C-alpha positions as CSV (number, residue, x, y, z in Angstrom):
1,M,-17.7,27.8,11.1
2,A,-19.3,24.6,10.3
3,T,-16.8,23.7,7.4
4,V,-13.6,24.6,9.5
5,E,-15.2,23.0,12.8
6,S,-15.9,19.9,10.6
7,F,-12.5,19.7,9.0
8,R,-10.6,19.8,12.6
9,K,-12.7,17.4,13.7
10,L,-11.9,15.2,11.1
11,L,-8.1,16.2,11.4
12,K,-8.3,15.2,15.5
13,S,-9.2,11.4,13.9
14,L,-6.4,11.6,11.9
15,I,-4.0,12.8,14.4
16,N,-5.0,9.6,16.7
17,C,-4.2,7.5,13.6
18,S,-0.8,9.0,13.6
19,K,-0.3,8.4,17.1
20,V,-1.0,4.7,17.1
21,I,1.7,4.0,14.0
22,G,4.1,6.6,15.6
23,V,4.2,9.1,12.8
24,E,2.6,12.2,14.3
25,I,2.9,14.4,11.4
26,W,0.7,17.4,13.2
27,T,2.0,16.9,16.7
28,A,5.5,15.8,16.3
29,P,6.9,16.2,12.8
30,G,9.9,14.3,11.7
31,K,10.2,13.1,15.5
32,L,10.9,9.3,16.3
33,L,8.8,8.7,19.1
34,P,8.5,5.4,21.4
35,A,5.4,4.3,19.0
36,S,7.7,5.0,16.1
37,Y,10.4,2.6,17.4
38,F,8.0,0.3,18.4
39,L,6.4,0.0,14.8
40,F,10.1,-0.1,13.7
41,S,10.7,-3.3,15.5
42,Q,7.5,-5.1,14.6
43,V,8.8,-4.4,10.8
44,L,11.9,-5.3,11.1
45,V,11.0,-8.9,12.8
46,Y,8.7,-9.3,9.6
47,Y,11.2,-8.5,7.2
48,I,13.8,-11.3,9.2
49,S,10.9,-13.8,9.7
50,T,9.9,-13.4,6.0
51,V,13.6,-14.2,4.8
52,Y,14.1,-16.7,7.2
53,T,10.9,-18.6,6.3
54,V,11.5,-18.0,2.3
55,R,14.9,-19.5,2.8
56,K,13.6,-22.6,5.3
57,Y,11.1,-23.1,2.1
58,S,13.5,-22.5,-0.8
59,G,12.3,-25.7,-2.6
60,D,8.7,-25.1,-2.3
61,T,7.6,-22.5,-4.9
62,L,4.0,-22.3,-3.9
63,R,4.8,-22.1,-0.1
64,M,7.4,-19.2,-1.3
65,M,4.8,-17.4,-3.1
66,K,2.2,-17.5,-0.3
67,V,4.9,-16.1,2.1
68,L,5.6,-13.3,-0.6
69,I,2.1,-12.3,-1.2
70,T,2.1,-9.8,2.1
71,L,5.6,-8.3,1.0
72,G,4.0,-5.8,-1.6
73,T,1.5,-4.4,1.3
74,T,4.1,-4.3,3.9
75,V,6.6,-2.6,1.6
76,Q,4.5,0.1,0.2
77,L,3.2,0.7,4.1
78,S,6.9,1.0,5.3
79,I,8.0,3.3,2.5
80,K,4.6,5.5,2.9
81,W,5.5,5.6,7.1
82,W,9.0,7.1,6.1
83,I,7.5,9.6,3.6
84,G,5.0,10.5,6.5
85,H,8.4,11.5,8.4
86,A,10.2,12.9,5.8
87,K,7.2,15.3,4.3
88,A,5.6,16.1,7.6
89,N,6.2,19.9,7.3
90,E,4.7,19.6,3.6
91,V,1.8,17.8,4.8
92,Q,1.6,20.5,7.5
93,I,1.8,23.2,4.9
94,I,-1.5,21.6,2.9
95,T,-3.6,21.2,6.1
96,N,-3.0,24.6,7.2
97,E,-3.8,25.8,3.3
98,I,-7.1,23.9,3.5
99,E,-7.8,25.0,6.9
100,V,-7.1,28.8,6.5
101,D,-6.8,29.5,3.2
102,L,-9.5,27.5,1.5
103,L,-12.5,27.0,4.2
104,G,-11.7,30.0,6.4
105,R,-10.6,32.6,3.5
106,F,-14.1,31.9,2.1
107,E,-16.2,31.7,5.1
108,N,-18.3,34.7,3.7
109,G,-18.1,33.9,0.0
110,S,-20.7,33.7,-2.6
111,A,-23.2,30.8,-2.0
112,E,-22.0,28.6,-4.8
113,A,-18.5,28.6,-3.5
114,D,-19.9,27.9,-0.1
115,Q,-21.7,25.0,-1.6
116,L,-18.7,23.6,-3.0
117,K,-16.9,23.6,0.3
118,H,-20.0,22.0,2.1
119,R,-20.1,19.2,-0.5
120,T,-16.6,18.7,-0.5
121,G,-16.7,18.2,3.2
122,R,-19.7,16.0,3.0
123,I,-17.4,13.8,0.4
124,V,-14.5,13.8,2.4
125,W,-16.6,12.7,5.7
126,L,-18.0,9.8,3.5
127,L,-15.0,8.9,2.2
128,F,-13.5,8.5,5.8
129,R,-16.1,6.6,7.2
130,V,-16.2,4.2,4.1
131,S,-12.4,3.6,4.1
132,T,-12.4,3.3,7.9
133,I,-15.0,0.5,7.4
134,S,-14.0,-1.2,4.5
135,M,-10.4,-1.5,5.5
136,T,-11.5,-2.7,9.1
137,C,-13.9,-5.2,7.8
138,A,-11.5,-6.6,5.4
139,S,-9.1,-7.0,8.2
140,V,-11.0,-8.6,10.5
141,G,-12.5,-10.9,7.9
142,F,-8.6,-11.8,6.9
143,G,-8.0,-12.4,10.4
144,L,-10.8,-14.9,11.2
145,Y,-9.4,-17.0,8.2
146,P,-7.7,-19.5,10.5
147,L,-11.2,-19.7,12.6
148,F,-12.7,-20.5,9.1
149,V,-10.3,-23.0,8.1
150,Y,-10.6,-25.0,11.6
151,M,-14.3,-25.0,11.3
152,I,-14.1,-26.1,7.8
153,N,-11.3,-28.6,7.5
154,G,-10.5,-28.9,11.4
155,A,-6.8,-27.9,10.8
156,V,-4.9,-25.2,12.4
157,M,-3.6,-22.4,10.4
158,P,-1.6,-19.5,11.0
159,L,-2.6,-16.1,10.4
160,F,0.3,-15.5,7.9
161,M,2.4,-17.9,5.8
162,F,5.8,-16.4,7.3
163,E,7.3,-18.0,10.4
164,L,8.7,-16.4,13.3
165,Q,12.4,-17.6,14.0
166,Y,12.7,-19.7,17.3
167,I,8.7,-20.1,17.9
168,D,7.5,-23.7,16.9
169,L,4.1,-23.3,15.3
170,N,3.3,-26.9,16.6
171,T,3.1,-26.2,20.0
172,T,0.0,-24.2,21.8
173,T,2.2,-21.6,23.5
174,G,4.3,-21.0,20.1
175,Y,1.0,-20.4,18.2
176,V,-0.1,-18.1,20.6
177,M,2.8,-15.8,20.4
178,N,2.5,-16.0,16.6
179,L,-0.7,-15.3,16.7
180,V,-0.6,-12.3,19.1
181,F,2.3,-10.8,16.9
182,L,0.5,-11.1,13.4
183,V,-2.7,-9.6,15.2
184,N,-0.6,-6.4,16.1
185,I,0.9,-6.5,12.7
186,V,-2.8,-6.4,11.2
187,I,-4.2,-3.8,13.3
188,L,-1.1,-1.5,12.7
189,A,-1.1,-2.1,9.0
190,T,-4.7,-1.0,9.0
191,V,-4.5,1.8,10.8
192,G,-1.3,2.6,8.5
193,A,-3.5,2.1,5.4
194,I,-6.6,4.1,6.6
195,L,-4.4,7.3,7.7
196,S,-1.8,6.9,4.3
197,D,-5.0,6.3,1.8
198,F,-7.3,8.6,3.2
199,M,-5.1,11.5,3.5
200,F,-4.6,11.1,-0.5
201,F,-8.3,11.0,-1.0
202,M,-8.7,14.3,1.4
203,N,-6.1,16.3,-0.4
204,S,-7.4,15.6,-4.0
205,M,-10.8,16.2,-3.0
206,Y,-9.6,19.5,-1.6
207,A,-7.4,20.3,-4.6
208,I,-10.4,19.8,-6.7
209,A,-12.5,22.1,-4.5
210,N,-9.5,24.5,-4.9
211,A,-9.8,24.4,-8.9
212,D,-13.8,24.4,-8.6
213,I,-13.9,27.9,-6.4
214,F,-11.2,29.1,-9.1
215,I,-13.5,28.3,-12.1
216,V,-16.5,29.8,-9.9
217,H,-14.4,33.1,-9.5
218,M,-13.8,33.3,-13.2
219,H,-17.2,32.9,-14.5
220,E,-18.4,35.7,-11.8
221,L,-15.7,38.0,-13.6
222,E,-16.6,37.0,-16.8
223,I,-20.1,38.0,-16.1
224,M,-19.1,41.2,-14.8
225,L,-16.8,41.9,-18.0
226,N,-19.7,41.2,-20.3
227,E,-22.3,44.1,-18.2
228,R,-19.4,46.4,-18.2
229,N,-19.1,49.3,-20.8
230,P,-15.4,49.2,-22.0
231,E,-15.3,53.2,-22.1
232,E,-16.1,53.3,-18.3
233,K,-13.2,53.4,-15.8
234,L,-12.4,49.9,-13.8
235,Q,-14.2,49.4,-11.1
236,S,-12.9,48.7,-8.0
237,N,-15.3,45.7,-7.4
238,L,-13.9,44.2,-10.8
239,R,-10.6,44.7,-9.6
240,D,-10.9,42.9,-6.7
241,Q,-12.9,40.3,-8.2
242,W,-9.7,39.6,-10.8
243,I,-7.0,39.7,-7.7
244,M,-9.0,37.0,-6.3
245,C,-9.1,34.9,-9.3
246,M,-5.0,35.3,-9.6
247,S,-4.8,34.2,-5.8
248,D,-7.4,31.3,-6.5
249,H,-4.9,30.2,-9.5
250,Q,-1.6,30.8,-7.5
251,Q,-3.0,28.7,-4.5
252,T,-4.5,26.2,-6.8
253,T,-1.4,25.1,-8.7
254,S,0.8,25.8,-5.4
255,F,-1.8,22.9,-3.8
256,L,-1.0,21.0,-6.8
257,S,2.6,21.5,-6.9
258,L,2.9,20.3,-2.9
259,M,0.9,17.3,-3.5
260,E,2.8,16.3,-6.4
261,D,6.2,16.7,-4.2
262,I,4.3,14.4,-1.2
263,Y,2.5,11.7,-3.3
264,G,4.6,11.4,-6.4
265,F,7.1,8.6,-5.1
266,F,4.0,7.4,-2.9
267,S,2.1,6.7,-5.9
268,L,5.0,5.1,-7.4
269,V,5.3,2.8,-4.8
270,Q,1.3,2.2,-4.7
271,V,1.6,0.9,-8.4
272,V,4.6,-1.0,-8.2
273,M,3.8,-2.9,-5.1
274,G,0.3,-3.2,-6.6
275,V,1.5,-5.2,-9.6
276,I,3.8,-7.3,-7.8
277,T,1.1,-8.7,-5.5
278,L,-1.3,-8.9,-8.2
279,C,1.0,-11.1,-10.3
280,D,1.6,-13.1,-6.9
281,G,-2.0,-13.4,-6.2
282,M,-3.2,-14.4,-9.7
283,L,-0.4,-17.3,-10.0
284,L,-1.7,-18.8,-6.6
285,V,-5.3,-18.3,-8.0
286,A,-4.2,-20.4,-10.7
287,L,-2.2,-22.7,-9.3
288,T,-4.1,-23.3,-5.9
289,D,-7.2,-23.0,-4.1
290,W,-5.9,-20.6,-1.2
291,Y,-8.4,-18.6,0.1
292,P,-6.3,-15.5,1.0
293,S,-4.9,-15.0,-2.0
294,Y,-8.6,-14.1,-3.7
295,C,-8.6,-11.4,-0.4
296,F,-5.0,-10.1,-1.2
297,L,-6.2,-9.8,-4.9
298,L,-9.4,-7.8,-4.4
299,A,-8.0,-5.5,-1.6
300,M,-4.9,-4.4,-3.9
301,F,-6.9,-4.2,-6.7
302,T,-9.2,-1.9,-5.3
303,Q,-6.7,0.5,-3.7
304,M,-4.4,0.6,-6.9
305,S,-7.9,1.3,-8.8
306,I,-9.1,4.1,-6.6
307,Y,-5.5,6.1,-6.8
308,F,-5.7,6.0,-10.8
309,V,-9.4,7.2,-10.4
310,I,-8.9,9.9,-8.4
311,G,-5.7,10.9,-10.0
312,H,-8.1,11.2,-13.5
313,F,-10.6,13.4,-11.8
314,V,-7.9,15.8,-10.7
315,E,-6.6,15.9,-14.2
316,L,-10.1,16.4,-15.5
317,K,-10.5,19.4,-13.5
318,I,-7.2,20.8,-14.2
319,H,-8.5,20.5,-17.8
320,D,-11.5,22.3,-16.9
321,M,-9.5,25.3,-15.2
322,Y,-7.4,25.6,-18.6
323,D,-10.6,25.7,-20.6
324,K,-12.3,28.3,-18.1
325,V,-9.1,30.7,-18.6
326,I,-8.9,30.4,-22.4
327,S,-12.4,31.2,-23.0
328,M,-12.1,34.1,-20.8
329,P,-12.8,37.6,-22.8
330,W,-9.6,39.0,-21.8
331,Y,-9.8,41.5,-24.4
332,K,-12.3,43.1,-22.4
333,L,-9.6,43.7,-19.2
334,P,-7.6,47.0,-19.5
335,P,-4.2,47.1,-20.6
336,K,-3.0,46.2,-16.9
337,E,-4.9,43.4,-16.4
338,Q,-4.4,42.0,-20.0
339,K,-0.6,41.7,-19.0
340,E,-1.6,39.9,-15.7
341,F,-3.7,37.8,-17.8
342,G,-0.8,36.6,-20.0
343,L,1.3,35.7,-16.8
344,L,-1.5,33.9,-15.8
345,M,-1.7,31.8,-19.0
346,C,1.9,31.2,-19.0
347,R,1.6,29.6,-15.6
348,Q,-1.4,27.5,-17.0
349,Q,0.7,26.2,-19.6
350,R,2.8,24.3,-16.9
351,V,0.0,21.7,-16.4
352,T,0.7,20.4,-12.6
353,T,-1.0,17.0,-12.2
354,F,-0.5,13.7,-10.2
355,T,2.2,11.3,-11.5
356,A,4.0,8.4,-10.3
357,C,7.8,10.1,-9.7
358,G,6.9,11.5,-13.6
359,L,7.1,8.1,-14.7
360,M,3.2,8.0,-15.4
361,T,0.4,9.9,-15.0
362,M,-2.0,8.7,-12.6
363,N,-4.9,8.8,-15.0
364,F,-7.4,6.6,-17.1
365,E,-5.0,6.2,-19.7
366,A,-2.3,4.5,-17.7
367,Y,-4.5,2.7,-15.6
368,M,-5.6,1.2,-19.0
369,S,-1.9,0.1,-19.7
370,V,-1.6,-1.6,-16.4
371,L,-4.8,-3.3,-17.0
372,R,-3.5,-4.7,-20.2
373,A,-0.3,-6.0,-18.8
374,L,-1.8,-7.4,-16.2
375,Y,-4.3,-9.2,-18.7
376,Q,-1.6,-10.3,-20.8
377,F,0.3,-11.8,-17.7
378,F,-3.0,-13.5,-16.9
379,V,-3.6,-15.1,-20.3
380,M,0.3,-16.2,-20.2
381,L,-0.1,-17.8,-17.0
382,M,-3.5,-19.8,-18.0
383,Q,-1.8,-21.0,-21.2
384,Y,1.0,-22.3,-19.2
385,V,-1.3,-23.6,-16.6
386,A,-3.7,-25.7,-19.3
C-alpha cells in the first residue's frame, strides 16, 4: 500500500493549495467559496489597476511594456483557475483512476509493474518538491527586488509597475498599502502556479506509467504465446492476460483522452501567453536595463519549455505503445482473440496525445517552431535597435 498511501499524502498537499486559491477541486468541485471570491476580487483589482496605469502612461511606451509584462502570467493563471472550476469533475475522475485503477489495481502485480509504479511515485514526489521550491524561491527573489534597488541605488521602487487607483505611492501609507496588496498577489499566484503546473506534470507522469504497464503486460503475453503450442487449447491464464492487456489499453487511452479534454485549452493559453510575455521581455532587455525583465524571461521560458518537453515524452510513449501492438504475434492468438486484437488495432490508429486545443501538438517539433519564431523576432528586434 506504500504507493497508494504516498499518492494520498501528495493529494493532501494539493488539496491544501486548492483551498488557498479557492478552487477546491476535490473537496468542493465547481463551487465558489469565500476564498474564491477573495481571489477574484484581487485579480479584478489587478486588471483595473493595469488598465488605469496603461492609460495614465499612454505616452511612455517603455513604462507601458513594464506594466504589461505581468499581464501574460495573470491571464494564464486566471484561465487555469476557471478551468479548474469548470473541469473539476474530470480532474476527480483522473485522480480516481490513478488511485484505484492504476495504483490500487496492480497492488499485487508483477515485479516489473510494481517497480514502474514506485519509480513513477518517486519522480512525481521529486517534481512536486522541485516545482514548489523553485517557484517559491523565484517569487521570493522577485519580491526582494525593491529592497535590492533601495540598497544599490537608494531609490524606492514598487514591486510591480502598475499603480493602484486612489493610492499615492509617494506617501509611506500608500507605498505600504500597495506593497501589501502586491505581496498578496504574488503569494496567490505562486500557490496557483504550483497547483496548476504540478497537476499537469503529475497526470502526465501517470499517463506514461499507464502506457508502460500496458507494454509490460503485452510483453508478458507475447512470451506466453511464443511458449504455447498452437494445437493446445487456450489456457485460462493466457486468456486472463489478454483481457488484462485490453483493459490496460482502454484505461490508457481513456486517461489520455481525459487529459486532452482538461489540458487542451490549458496548454494553448500557456503557449500564447508565454510567447507574448517572452516578446515583451526581449523588447525590455534590448531597450532597457530593467532587472525584472530577465526574471520574467527566465521563468516564462522555463515554464513553457517544460510543457513541450513533457508533451513530447508522452508522445514518445504513445509511439512505444503502437510499436508494441504492431509487433505482437497476433496470428498465434485463437480466432476470437484475433478479432478482439483487430478492435484494439483500430483504436490504436486513433492516436491520442497532448495538443494545444488541436492547433499544435505539444512536442519538440512544435517547440522548435515556437523557438524559431521567437528567434526571428529577436533578430529583427536587434537589427532595429542597432
